[in-house]
N, C-alpha and C positions, 0 to 999 in steps of 0.2 A: 719386823718388816711385814708389810702386807703385800700379797701377790694376788692379783686379779687375773684369772685365766679365762679366755673366751675364744671363740672361733668366729671368723667373718670371711665369707667367700673362700672357704677351705684353707684359710690362713690361721695358724695358731698365734694368738696374741697374749703376751704377758705384760701386764702393767705392774710396775714396782713402786712401792711407796715406803719411804723410810731409808734404812741403811742396808747395803749389801756388803756384808763383812764376814769374818770367820764364824760368827754366831748364826747368821742367817743364810749363808750361801749353801749349806747342805740341803736345806728345805727347797731352795730355788732349783738346785741341781736335780733333786729328786723329781720335782714337778716337770721340769723341762725334758728330762730323759724319759720319763713316763710317756710324755707326749710323743717323743721320737719313737719309742718302742711301739706306740699305737699307730705309727705310720706318718706322723707329722714330718713334712720336709719343707714346708713354707712357714716361716716364723718371723714375727716382729717382737722385739722387746722395747717397750715404751718406758723411757726413763724420766718422763715429765715430773713425777713426784718423788724421784730418788734424790736423797740428800747427800749420799756418800757412797763410794765404792772403794773397797780395799783390794789388795792383791788376791785375796781369796775369791772375791767376786769376779775379778778379771779372769781368774783361772777357769771358772765355770763358763764364762763367755767364750774363752778360747776353746775349751773342750767342746762346747756346743757347735762353734763355728767349724771345727775340724770334722765333727760327726756329720753335720749337714752337708759339708763339702763332699765327703765320702759318698753320701747318698744322692749327690747331684741336687741338693736342695738350695733354698734361698733363705738367707738370714740377714735381717735388716734391723738396725738400731736407730731409735729416733727420740727426739724431744729432750736432749740432754741439757742440763743447766751448764753454764760455762765452766764451773769448777769441776764437774764430773767429766765433761768433754776434755778438759785439760789433762786428766789422768789418762784418758785414751791416747791423747796426742803424745804425752811424755813417754808412755810405754810403747808407742809405735803401732798400737792396735788400729789406729785410724788409717794406716797405710794398706790394710788388707780387709777391713770390715766396712761395709757401707753404713755410714752414719749420716742421717738426713735430719733436717731441722724440725720436722713435725710429722704427725701421724699420717696426714694426707699424702705427704711425699713418700712415706714408707709404703703405703698402699699402692702408689703409682709404680713401685719397683716390681710389681707382680703382673 
């Protein structure tokens, strides 16, 4: 999996490409929590190029959401393919995480 990390308007943005599973989620978790430790409280994860997410990937998303909520932060997910979004819907994550159709809509949440 490729993780592109950047900042825009004090928002930490993570673009994921490939598969977020038990093999790749530790690297993603390390990057995201390093950003949080460095003071990030406004975050977007862009799923446009993500082909697959497993329960291990969902765990990292949940852990991040809890940590940012504790810090009064904002966490937005965007640009999910239908089959990735379905995983969030089946797991119920869409009931407590903001999931928007595209990157522009994610930026508008800040």
